Steps between C-alpha positions, in 0.01 A plus 500: 500500500630843406416792715444825310664834577196716494413461130145464381349203316529669157876480545511134603663233284260240367514166658677616818329450837499819711370586846254783528647771723199732506201631312514875424140612475257713710199324347345271764293315238809431294682373811208274585490371138877422495472332838219278372734386219770419756706800407633654818838563678706190550325294233683377189411614151635413155448698182408244234509758217501875429236623263459855345264634755502228767683192632409153588605397853496175694393525864457188707311259267344769273597703196366852460524775243562829672526841339809724495380733774436212736829332415677830581339503844643156593854544635722196498 
């Protein structure tokens, strides 16, 4: 497992497992949504692929397509 140095998910290398350091958002609904996906501090996350306006990530046993703005809020 590789620990990031404060970079966001858009900067992550595809196929590398990272540990989420923090979520940078002031939106409580967004925080709750991410938490429901298993996306919170201390959890591992892997970028499966980067797309033009989003990226596909693997969290726990699921794969999700998240948009660029959301990916930039997830600090690894």
